[in-house]
N, C-alpha and C positions, 0 to 999 in steps of 0.2 A: 567392552565392559564400561559401564557408567555412561555410555552415550545413548541418548534417547532415540529410539528407532520408530516412534509412533508415527502414524500418518500426519498428525499435526506438526511434529518436529520436521518431517520431510517437507511439508508444505511451507513452513517458515524458511527452510534452507532454499527452496525454489524461489520464494519471494525475494530473498536477499540477493540471490544470483540474478534474478530478473531486474532488480533495482540497479545493480551494478552495470548490467548491459544497457539499461535505459540511460543511465548517466553518461556512459561512453557515447551512445548514439546522440544524445542531446549536445554533448560537446562538439561532435562532428557537425551537427546541424548548425550550431551557433557559429562555427567557423565559416560556414558557407553562406549564411544570411548576410546580406549587405548591411553595412553600418549606416547610421543616419546621415553621416557626412559624405557618403559615397553616392553621388548623384548619377554616376555613369552606369551603375547596376541597380536595377529595381527588381523587386520580387512580386510577381503576379500569380495569384493562386486561383484555380477554378473552384466552382461551387462545391463539388464533391470533396475536394481537399479541405476546404474551409469547414465543411460539415464534419469531416473526419477529425480534424483538429479540435473542433468544438466538443465532440463526443469524448475525445481523449482527455481534454481538460476537465470535463464533467466527471469522468471516471476517476481521474487522479485526485480531484477534489474530494470525492467520496472516500477514496482509499485513505487519504490523509486524515479525514475526519474519523473514519473507522479506527485507524491505528491510534489516533489520539484518544478515543474512547477506551480502546483496549489497554493502552498504557496507563490511563488515569485509573481505570477500575483495577488493574493489576497492582498499581502502586497502593491503592487502598487495601487490597488483600494482603500485600506484603507488610503493611503497617499494622495489620490486625494479627499477624503471627505472634505467638507467645514466646517462641524460642528462636534464638539466632540461627540454630541449626535446622529449623523447620523450613520447608520449601512449599511453594504453591505447586500443586500437582498439574501434570499435563492436562488432565481432565478438567480441572478448574480453569485453566487458561483457555482451553477450547470452549468451555461454557461461556466465559467472558467474551470470547470472539463471536460466538453465536449471538449473544445479547447485543453486542455493539453493532453487528450487521443488521439485526432487527431494528435497532434504533435509527441507523443512518439510511439504510436502503428501503425501509418500510415495506410497501407492497411489492417492490421489485426484489426483495431479499430472497436469496436462494442459499443462504448459509455462507460461512467464510470460505469454504473450499471452492465454491463457484463464484461468489460475489467478489472476492478479493483476488482471484486469479484472472 
């Protein structure tokens, strides 16, 4: 009761969980990467790994920009609400997410469910 079970709410929960998993993996990777002053260990990556990292960085950059757009537009919607008890609907949030994906992903946009996942 009172918990949003819409596909968009489920999507956001999955994104939050995925973000937590990525943070844990990044912490593990960071511990394994040699520090600058450690001359006895060096990290050499093949071309495929470098390409994969580059694509990951590009995707994460787009994710951050898209979520920034969503938060910015959602903040505007919240400020326009007339009553403190009024809420922005899930459909409005989903619409904002679609618009943000259109803006950031342009021709490669496939909507928030595919682009952001």
